[in-house]
C-alpha positions as CSV (number, residue, x, y, z in Angstrom):
1,M,-71.5,133.4,-43.6
2,T,-72.1,134.0,-40.0
3,T,-75.1,132.5,-38.6
4,Q,-77.6,135.1,-37.4
5,Q,-80.4,135.2,-35.0
6,W,-83.6,136.6,-36.5
7,L,-87.0,137.8,-34.9
8,I,-89.8,138.3,-37.4
9,T,-93.2,139.7,-36.2
10,G,-96.3,138.8,-38.3
11,A,-94.6,135.7,-39.7
12,S,-97.7,133.8,-40.1
13,S,-98.5,135.0,-43.7
14,G,-97.4,137.0,-46.5
15,L,-93.9,138.6,-46.6
16,G,-93.3,137.5,-43.0
17,V,-93.3,133.9,-43.5
18,I,-91.4,133.9,-46.9
19,M,-88.7,136.1,-45.3
20,A,-88.4,133.4,-42.2
21,E,-88.3,130.5,-44.8
22,L,-85.5,132.3,-46.8
23,A,-83.5,133.2,-43.7
24,L,-83.8,129.7,-42.6
25,K,-82.8,128.1,-45.8
26,E,-79.6,130.2,-45.6
27,G,-78.7,128.9,-42.4
28,H,-80.0,131.6,-39.9
29,K,-82.0,131.0,-36.8
30,V,-85.5,132.6,-36.7
31,I,-88.1,133.4,-34.0
32,C,-91.4,133.7,-35.8
33,T,-94.2,135.4,-34.1
34,A,-97.9,135.1,-34.6
35,R,-101.1,135.9,-32.6
36,D,-101.9,132.4,-33.3
37,P,-98.9,130.1,-33.3
38,T,-101.0,126.8,-33.4
39,K,-102.6,127.9,-36.5
40,A,-99.4,129.1,-37.9
41,K,-97.5,125.9,-37.3
42,E,-100.4,123.8,-39.1
43,Q,-100.3,126.1,-42.0
44,H,-96.6,126.5,-42.4
45,P,-94.9,123.3,-41.2
46,Q,-91.8,124.1,-43.2
47,I,-90.9,126.6,-40.8
48,E,-90.2,124.2,-37.8
49,K,-88.8,121.5,-40.2
50,L,-86.0,124.1,-41.2
51,G,-85.5,124.7,-37.5
52,G,-87.5,128.0,-36.9
53,T,-89.6,128.4,-33.6
54,W,-93.0,129.9,-33.1
55,I,-94.0,132.3,-30.3
56,Q,-97.3,133.7,-29.4
57,L,-97.3,137.5,-30.0
58,D,-99.9,140.1,-30.4
59,V,-97.9,143.4,-31.0
60,T,-100.8,145.5,-29.6
61,S,-100.6,143.9,-26.2
62,K,-98.6,145.8,-23.4
63,E,-97.1,142.3,-22.7
64,T,-95.1,142.7,-25.9
65,T,-91.9,143.9,-24.6
66,K,-91.5,141.4,-22.1
67,K,-92.5,138.5,-24.4
68,V,-89.6,139.7,-26.7
69,E,-87.2,139.9,-24.0
70,D,-88.0,136.5,-22.8
71,A,-87.7,135.0,-26.3
72,I,-84.3,136.7,-26.8
73,R,-82.9,135.3,-23.5
74,E,-84.2,131.8,-24.5
75,V,-81.6,132.0,-27.2
76,N,-78.8,133.1,-24.9
77,G,-79.6,136.9,-25.3
78,K,-78.4,137.0,-28.8
79,I,-80.3,138.9,-31.4
80,D,-78.9,140.1,-34.8
81,V,-82.1,141.1,-36.8
82,V,-85.4,142.0,-35.8
83,V,-88.1,142.5,-38.7
84,N,-91.2,144.6,-37.8
85,N,-93.4,143.2,-40.2
86,A,-96.7,142.9,-38.3
87,G,-99.3,145.1,-39.7
88,Y,-102.6,145.9,-41.5
89,S,-104.5,148.4,-43.4
90,L,-107.4,150.3,-42.3
91,L,-109.0,152.1,-45.5
92,G,-111.7,154.6,-45.9
93,S,-112.6,158.0,-44.9
94,I,-111.5,159.3,-41.4
95,E,-115.0,160.6,-40.9
96,D,-116.3,157.2,-40.9
97,M,-113.5,155.6,-38.5
98,S,-114.1,155.3,-34.8
99,E,-111.3,156.5,-32.4
100,T,-111.0,152.8,-31.5
101,E,-110.4,151.7,-35.0
102,I,-107.9,154.5,-35.6
103,E,-106.1,153.6,-32.2
104,N,-105.9,149.8,-33.3
105,Q,-104.4,150.9,-36.7
106,F,-101.5,152.8,-34.8
107,S,-101.3,150.5,-32.0
108,T,-100.4,147.8,-34.4
109,N,-98.4,149.6,-37.2
110,L,-96.5,152.3,-35.1
111,Y,-96.7,151.2,-31.4
112,G,-96.2,147.4,-32.3
113,P,-92.7,148.2,-33.4
114,V,-92.0,150.3,-30.6
115,R,-93.0,147.7,-28.1
116,V,-90.7,145.3,-30.0
117,L,-87.8,147.6,-30.1
118,K,-88.3,148.2,-26.4
119,G,-87.6,144.5,-25.7
120,A,-84.7,144.1,-28.3
121,L,-82.7,147.0,-28.2
122,P,-81.0,146.5,-24.7
123,F,-79.4,143.3,-26.2
124,M,-78.4,144.9,-29.4
125,R,-76.8,147.7,-27.6
126,A,-74.9,145.5,-25.2
127,Q,-73.5,143.3,-28.1
128,K,-72.8,146.6,-30.1
129,S,-74.5,145.1,-33.3
130,G,-77.8,144.5,-35.0
131,T,-80.2,145.4,-37.9
132,I,-83.7,146.7,-37.1
133,V,-85.8,146.1,-40.3
134,N,-89.0,148.1,-40.1
135,I,-91.4,147.3,-42.9
136,S,-93.2,150.5,-44.2
137,S,-94.9,150.8,-47.5
138,S,-95.1,153.0,-50.6
139,A,-97.9,154.6,-48.6
140,G,-95.3,155.6,-46.0
141,I,-94.1,158.2,-48.6
142,D,-97.0,158.9,-50.8
143,G,-100.6,159.0,-49.3
144,V,-103.5,158.1,-51.5
145,P,-107.3,158.6,-50.9
146,T,-108.6,156.0,-48.6
147,C,-105.2,155.7,-46.7
148,A,-105.2,158.6,-44.4
149,M,-104.9,156.5,-41.4
150,Y,-102.8,153.8,-42.8
151,A,-100.4,156.2,-44.5
152,G,-100.4,158.2,-41.4
153,S,-99.3,155.2,-39.3
154,K,-96.6,154.6,-41.9
155,F,-95.5,158.0,-42.2
156,A,-95.0,158.0,-38.6
157,L,-92.8,154.9,-38.7
158,E,-90.7,156.5,-41.4
159,G,-90.1,159.5,-39.1
160,M,-89.3,157.1,-36.0
161,S,-87.0,155.1,-38.4
162,E,-84.9,158.1,-39.5
163,S,-84.3,159.5,-36.0
164,L,-83.7,155.7,-34.7
165,S,-81.1,155.5,-37.6
166,K,-79.1,158.2,-36.1
167,E,-79.6,157.4,-32.5
168,L,-78.5,153.7,-32.7
169,A,-75.4,154.4,-35.1
170,P,-73.0,155.0,-32.3
171,F,-74.0,151.4,-31.0
172,G,-73.2,149.7,-34.3
173,I,-77.1,149.1,-35.0
174,R,-78.3,149.5,-38.5
175,V,-81.9,150.6,-39.3
176,L,-83.4,149.5,-42.7
177,L,-86.8,150.9,-43.8
178,V,-88.3,148.8,-46.3
179,E,-90.9,150.2,-48.6
180,P,-92.6,147.7,-50.5
181,G,-95.0,148.5,-53.4
182,S,-98.3,146.3,-54.2
183,L,-97.3,142.7,-53.7
184,R,-99.4,139.7,-54.8
185,T,-100.4,138.7,-51.4
186,P,-103.6,139.0,-49.6
187,F,-102.6,142.1,-47.9
188,W,-104.7,144.7,-49.9
189,T,-107.6,142.5,-50.3
190,S,-107.9,141.7,-46.6
191,F,-108.0,145.4,-45.4
192,V,-110.1,146.6,-42.7
193,S,-113.1,148.9,-43.4
194,P,-114.8,151.2,-40.8
195,A,-117.6,149.3,-39.2
196,A,-119.7,152.4,-40.1
197,G,-119.3,151.9,-43.7
198,M,-118.6,154.6,-46.3
199,N,-120.7,158.1,-46.0
200,K,-122.6,158.3,-49.3
201,D,-121.2,161.7,-49.9
202,Y,-118.0,160.2,-50.9
203,A,-119.7,158.1,-53.7
204,G,-118.2,158.9,-57.1
205,T,-115.3,160.7,-55.4
206,P,-111.4,159.5,-55.6
207,L,-111.8,157.9,-52.3
208,E,-114.6,155.4,-53.6
209,D,-112.5,154.8,-56.9
210,V,-109.4,153.8,-54.9
211,L,-111.2,151.6,-52.4
212,K,-112.9,149.9,-55.4
213,R,-109.4,149.5,-56.9
214,F,-107.9,148.1,-53.8
215,G,-110.8,145.7,-53.5
216,S,-110.4,144.2,-57.0
217,Q,-106.4,143.8,-56.9
218,E,-106.2,140.2,-56.0
219,S,-103.8,138.4,-58.0
220,N,-103.2,141.3,-60.3
221,Q,-100.5,143.2,-58.1
222,P,-97.4,143.8,-59.8
223,G,-94.9,142.7,-57.1
224,D,-93.7,139.3,-56.6
225,P,-93.4,138.6,-52.9
226,F,-90.8,136.1,-53.1
227,K,-88.5,138.2,-55.0
228,T,-89.3,141.1,-52.5
229,A,-88.4,139.0,-49.5
230,Q,-85.2,137.8,-51.1
231,R,-83.9,141.4,-51.8
232,I,-84.7,142.1,-48.1
233,V,-82.7,139.1,-46.9
234,E,-79.9,140.0,-49.3
235,V,-79.6,143.5,-48.2
236,V,-79.6,142.6,-44.6
237,T,-77.1,140.0,-44.8
238,G,-75.0,141.6,-47.6
239,T,-75.5,138.8,-50.0
240,G,-76.6,138.7,-53.8
241,M,-78.0,142.0,-54.7
242,G,-77.3,143.3,-51.4
243,V,-73.5,143.2,-51.7
244,G,-71.9,146.8,-51.1
245,K,-75.5,148.3,-50.0
246,E,-74.6,148.2,-46.3
247,S,-75.3,152.1,-46.3
248,L,-78.8,152.0,-47.6
249,F,-81.2,153.4,-45.1
250,R,-84.6,153.3,-47.4
251,L,-85.3,150.3,-49.6
252,P,-88.0,150.8,-52.1
253,L,-89.2,147.6,-53.6
254,G,-91.1,147.4,-56.7
255,S,-91.3,149.4,-60.1
256,D,-94.7,150.9,-59.0
257,C,-93.2,152.0,-55.6
258,Y,-90.1,153.6,-57.5
259,R,-92.4,155.5,-59.9
260,R,-94.6,156.8,-57.0
261,F,-91.4,157.8,-55.1
262,Q,-90.0,159.6,-58.2
263,T,-93.3,161.4,-58.8
264,K,-93.5,162.5,-55.0
265,I,-89.9,163.9,-55.0
266,D,-90.6,165.7,-58.3
267,G,-93.8,167.3,-56.8
268,M,-92.0,168.2,-53.7
269,Q,-89.1,169.8,-55.5
270,Q,-91.6,171.9,-57.5
271,N,-93.5,172.8,-54.4
272,L,-90.2,173.8,-52.6
273,K,-89.2,176.1,-55.4
274,D,-92.9,177.5,-55.6
275,A,-92.6,178.3,-51.9
276,E,-89.0,179.6,-52.0
277,E,-89.9,183.6,-51.6
278,I,-92.4,183.0,-49.0
279,S,-90.1,180.7,-47.1
280,H,-87.3,183.2,-47.1
281,S,-89.8,186.1,-46.0
282,T,-90.3,185.0,-42.4
283,G,-86.9,185.8,-40.7
284,Y,-85.8,188.9,-38.6
285,Q,-84.8,191.7,-41.3
């Protein structure tokens, strides 16, 4: 198998660090990014032992694009796989969220990948190859209460990825949109709440019910992050269960995610049928 050069954002915890370790063990080279690489090195010494490198990167920074460019130049301008994994969830009512909190959510989950891609794509276009892995979520297809801004940022990432997959195909660049279900990582229990708290009028509503459920999910999530990371690496490299899956654009992971997607598709199909007469009534006669 040909050795690939990877760059993974948000590699200091959860899915990111697991993907990095798996890719390294398969013989690939990995640039791992973290807001605090010193802390990341201490917590995950296996990354450097396996040959990985750490760089400081906060994807909300305007310096992101240049830092990505510099990191790729340091490895002779070769980059095969970019994984946009950095992200977090802002959960609650949009009424309670400040504009700054909302802007930070989108700056990380949507503009962060844009900044990274602006740094990496010129190299991929020049070499006429590469894979972009954008880590979305089951919330990128199915929005639930509390997730208006988180889901909004992931829905936007999904739309961007759809367009990118078509724009980059002539250059031999693949886009893979990964949509994990609920994983047994600290992600959902480390969500950010609005500083203003929850408006009392939402007490007893679906928003509060879902918020409580997210807060009590630690160690109860159905998804295995190691198996999830393994499937991503396999689909990217065309190994294991990824053999013959080179044409996949969306990669839903987890039975919970699969069920949510199927329910969403069924509901959209019914909605389309119910709206058919109205839809066809708006043209010039």
